Each structure stands twice: as C-alpha cells, then as structure tokens.
N, C-alpha and C positions, 0 to 999 in steps of 0.2 A: 779760668778753668784750664787746667793742663792735663794732658793725658800722660800716664806713666806706662812705659813699656817694660814688661818683665824681662829680666836678664835671660839671655840665650844660654841654655845648658850645653855644656861641652859633651859631645858624643865621642867616646873613645874611637880612635881610628882602628879600622879592621886590618888584620894581617892579610897578606896576599892569599893565604889559604882560606881565611874566613870570607874574603871577597869572592873567591871562586865558589865557595859553598853557598853563599847568599845568592850569587848569580844563578847557580844551578837550581836552587830552591824557587827563585822567582820564575825561571823558565818552566819548571814543573807546574807551578800555580797557574801560569798563563796558559799552558797546554790544557790543564783541567778546565779553566774558565772558558777557553775557546770551544771545548767539547760541549760544555753546558750551554753555551750560546747557540751552538749548532742544533742541539736537541730542543732548545726553546724556540727555534724557528727564526732566529736573528739572521738576516741576510737572505731569507727565503724569497723567491720571486713573488711579486704581487700578481693578483688575478688580472687586473687591468693595467695597461700602460707599463708593463714590466720591461725589463731590459733584455729579455730573451736569453739565449744560450750564454751570452757574455756575462750577464748578471749571475747566472748559476755558477759559471766557472770561477768568478772572482769573489764569490760570497765567502769562501774560506779565508781569503786575505783580509777581508773586512772583519770577520770574527776574530782572527788572530790579533789584529791591531787593536780592536776593542778590548780584548783580553789583556794585552800588554798595558794599555792605558789604565785599565782597572787595577792591575798590579802596581803600577807607578803611583796610583792614587791611594794605595793602602791595601787593596785587595780584600780578601775575606779572612786573612790571617793564616792561610795555609802555608805561605812561604816562610813565615816566622817559625811555625811549628816544624816544618821540614828542615829549616836551617838549624834550629836547636837540636833536632834529632841527629842530623848529619854531623854537627860539631861535636856532640857527645860521643858519637861513634868513632870519629877520628881521634878525639882526645883519649878514649879508652884504648885504641889500637896503638897509640904512640908509646 
C-alpha cells in the first residue's frame, strides 16, 4: 500500500504592493479579532487565584497575540475580503 501525495499547486508570487496590502488587511483582521476576544472576556482575571493587577495589564497582549495566531491559521476570512477590496481600489486608481 503506497500513499500518493497530491502535487503542490503553485501560488503566484505577490508584488510588493500586494504584499503590503495583504499585511495591512491581516493587521486589520487581527485588530478586529483582538477586540472581539476582549469583549468575549478572553484574558479577563479569574475570580480565584487570579494574577491581580499584572494579569489585567497584560491581558491585551494575550488577546492581540491570540488574534494574530488566528489570522495566521486562516482567520475568519476578513483579511481576504479586505485585501481584495484594497487591491481593487488601488487597481482602479492606477
């Protein structure tokens, strides 16, 4: 029994401008997700055995890193939508 591996599809390389637009879109999605995590209570201090003031102060760093990890894992598709909209806007303006 042998396993066959499907061929890797070639993804066209992005131009510098497209790379910058994609990075901006991913940062926007990460900011949105961090805000959602904040409102969902992620990183909120626990009632018992909490970390005190330090935990409260650093909760935003945890939320931001969790949001960036979510975006790296594919996110919710917001970055792709933003990228396409930004790219269309830049292409029309050119």
